[in-house]
C-alpha positions in Angstrom: 34.1 3.3 24.5 32.9 -0.1 26.1 30.5 2.6 27.8 29.6 4.0 24.4 29.2 0.8 23.5 27.4 -1.2 25.9 24.7 1.6 26.1 24.4 0.9 22.6 23.7 -2.5 23.0 21.5 -2.0 25.6 19.2 0.3 23.5 19.1 -2.3 20.7 17.7 -4.4 23.4 14.9 -2.5 24.4 13.9 -1.9 20.9 10.1 -3.3 20.6 10.2 -6.3 18.8 8.5 -5.7 15.8 8.9 -8.0 12.7 8.9 -4.5 10.6 11.8 -2.9 11.5 13.9 -5.8 9.5 11.9 -6.2 7.0 13.7 -4.2 4.3 16.6 -6.1 4.6 15.9 -8.8 1.5 14.8 -7.3 -1.8 11.9 -9.3 -4.1 12.7 -9.3 -7.4 9.2 -9.4 -9.4 8.4 -8.3 -13.1 10.3 -6.7 -15.2 11.5 -3.1 -16.4 11.8 -2.1 -20.2 12.1 1.0 -21.8 9.7 1.8 -24.8 12.5 1.9 -27.1 13.3 -1.3 -26.0 9.8 -2.5 -27.5 10.1 -0.9 -30.9 13.1 -2.5 -32.2 11.9 -5.5 -33.4 13.1 -8.1 -31.0 11.9 -9.9 -28.0 13.7 -7.7 -25.4 13.5 -9.6 -21.5 13.6 -5.7 -20.0 15.0 -5.7 -16.3 13.8 -7.5 -13.3 12.1 -4.9 -10.7 12.9 -5.3 -7.4 10.6 -4.4 -4.8 11.4 -3.0 -0.6 8.9 -4.7 1.8 7.5 -0.9 3.8 5.3 -2.3 6.8 4.5 -5.5 6.3 5.5 -8.8 7.6 8.6 -10.4 6.1 6.7 -13.4 5.2 3.7 -10.9 4.2 5.3 -11.4 0.3 6.8 -14.4 -1.1 7.7 -15.4 -4.9 6.4 -18.7 -6.0 7.7 -19.3 -9.5 6.5 -16.4 -11.8 3.8 -15.8 -8.8 3.9 -13.1 -6.3 1.5 -14.0 -3.0 0.8 -11.3 -0.8 -1.5 -13.0 1.6 -3.3 -9.7 2.7 -1.8 -9.2 6.4 -1.1 -6.8 8.2 -2.2 -4.4 6.3 0.4 -2.4 4.4 2.6 -2.0 0.7 5.4 -2.2 -1.1 6.9 -0.1 -2.9 9.1 -0.5 -5.9 13.0 0.0 -5.8 12.9 2.8 -8.3 10.0 6.0 -9.0 8.0 6.4 -12.2 7.0 9.1 -14.1 5.8 8.3 -17.5 5.1 4.7 -17.9 2.5 1.8 -18.8 2.1 -0.9 -15.9 0.3 -4.6 -17.1 -0.4 -6.6 -14.4 -3.1 -9.8 -14.5 -4.4 -10.4 -10.1 -6.9 -13.0 -8.7 -8.3 -12.3 -5.3 -8.9 -15.6 -3.2 -11.1 -14.3 -0.9 -14.7 -13.3 -1.0 -14.5 -9.8 -0.4 -11.1 -9.0 -1.1 -9.3 -6.1 -1.1 -6.4 -4.8 -2.4 -4.6 -2.1 -5.3 -1.8 -0.4 -6.5 -0.5 2.7 -5.6 1.4 4.3 -8.6 3.1 7.7 -7.9 3.2 6.8 -4.5 5.8 8.3 -1.5 5.6 4.7 0.2 4.7 6.6 3.5 2.0 4.6 5.1 -0.5 6.9 8.0 -0.1 6.4 10.8 -3.7 4.9 11.5 -4.7 3.6 7.9 -0.9 2.2 7.1 -1.0 3.2 3.4 0.4 5.8 1.6 0.2 9.3 -0.9 -0.5 8.7 -4.4 -3.4 7.1 -6.4 -4.6 4.0 -5.7 -5.9 1.7 -8.5 -8.6 -0.6 -6.8 -8.6 -4.2 -6.6 -12.1 -5.9 -5.2 -13.4 -9.1 -5.6 -16.8 -8.8 -6.8 -18.4 -9.8 -3.1 -17.3 -6.9 -1.6 -20.5 -5.5 -2.2 -22.1 -7.7 0.0 -20.3 -7.4 2.7 -20.3 -3.5 2.3 -23.9 -3.2 2.8 -25.0 0.8 4.2 -27.8 1.5 5.7 -29.9 -1.3 3.2 -28.1 -0.1 -0.6 -25.4 -2.5 -1.5 -22.6 0.0 -3.9 -23.0 -0.8 -7.5 -20.0 -3.0 -8.6 -18.7 -0.6 -11.1 -18.3 2.3 -8.9 -15.4 0.1 -6.7 -14.0 -1.9 -9.2 -10.7 -0.3 -10.6 -11.5 2.6 -8.9 -9.2 5.8 -9.5 -9.0 7.9 -6.3 -5.9 10.4 -4.9 -4.4 9.2 -1.3 -2.6 11.4 1.1 -4.1 14.7 0.1 -2.8 14.1 -3.3 -6.2 15.3 -5.2 -7.2 14.9 -9.1 -10.2 15.2 -11.2 -11.8 12.5 -12.3 -13.1 10.9 -15.6 -16.4 9.5 -14.3 -17.0 11.6 -11.0 -18.2 9.8 -7.7 -17.2 12.4 -5.3 -13.7 12.8 -5.6 -13.4 9.3 -6.5 -13.2 8.4 -10.5 -15.4 5.2 -11.0 -15.3 2.4 -13.5 -18.2 3.0 -16.5 -19.1 -0.9 -16.1 -17.7 -3.5 -15.0 -16.0 -6.0 -16.4 -13.6 -8.1 -13.3 -14.3 -11.5 -12.4 -14.6 -13.1 -9.8 -11.9 -14.9 -7.0 -10.3 -17.5 -8.5 -10.0 -16.0 -11.6 -7.2 -13.8 -13.7 -8.0 -10.4 -14.0 -6.0 -8.3 -16.5 -5.1 -4.1 -15.3 -3.2 -2.0 -18.2 -2.7 1.6 -16.8 -1.3 4.3 -18.8 0.2 7.3 -16.5 1.8 10.0 -18.3 1.7 13.6 -17.2 -0.4 13.9 -14.3 -3.4 12.1 -16.5 -4.4 7.8 -15.9 -6.3 5.4 -18.3 -7.1 2.3 -16.7 -7.8 -1.1 -18.9 -10.0 -3.7 -17.1 -9.5 -6.9 -19.1 -9.0 -5.4 -22.2 -11.2 -2.5 -22.2 -10.5 1.5 -20.7 -13.2 1.6 -18.5 -11.8 5.0 -16.2 -9.7 7.6 -15.6 -8.3 10.8 -14.1 -6.8 14.2 -15.0 -4.0 16.8 -13.4 -2.7 14.1 -10.8 -1.0 16.9 -8.4 2.3 14.5 -8.2 3.1 12.9 -11.3 6.0 10.8 -10.1 7.1 8.3 -7.5 7.4 4.7 -6.8 4.9 2.0 -7.4 3.2 0.1 -4.0 1.3 -2.8 -3.8 -1.1 -3.4 -1.6 -1.6 -6.0 1.6 -4.6 -5.3 3.1 -7.1 -7.9 5.1 -6.9 -11.2 2.2 -4.6 -13.2 0.0 -4.1 -12.3 -3.3 -1.6 -13.4 -6.2 0.2 -10.8 -8.9 1.4 -12.6 -12.4 3.2 -11.0 -15.6 3.9 -7.6 -14.3 6.0 -5.9 -16.4 6.6 -2.0 -16.5 7.4 -0.1 -19.5 9.0 3.4 -18.9 7.8 5.9 -21.9 
């Protein structure tokens, strides 16, 4: 028995010193969850806090400061909701703190990061800062802002039918996002494989016939500091 215990301790010391191995030890509480019937009773239901688990980023990548969730953007990766969601409305406000910042939220996700891109499968709801198009000019051509803002697309083998096709992705029909340091509001309605996205009060994009219709929510860390607030999930 002592020999086995000694082997076990030796194995632990041989493990690489990677902080993400221990990143899931303490869930982060951020946002609220409501059942749809709670919104129709005429009372002010407070809902339940949502627990999030750090999947493959550092312990200090995410932190809560009063009503804000702050993501420093490094390393690339995600944190996921504790539970899986199927039919729901997601409301969230976000703002980038750096020009050209990149982030997003994955719905119906498997929360299993890829080995190279470190991001999971699911349907991504894109969150890009306005200067991203100026920083990603290809062959002398600047991508139209509306194409990359609020895009919806399947990741990790997930297939969808875009409302407004840009290849396999669905582009926003209008850019309504504000730049760094300014709050943006997303409402994402997810029902039976169909997603509709409202940006700052107007529906501008959607997909249908997603090959996945249930999964985790994942918030994305992708290189730049981003803040989130007022996240609410209403289960349908």
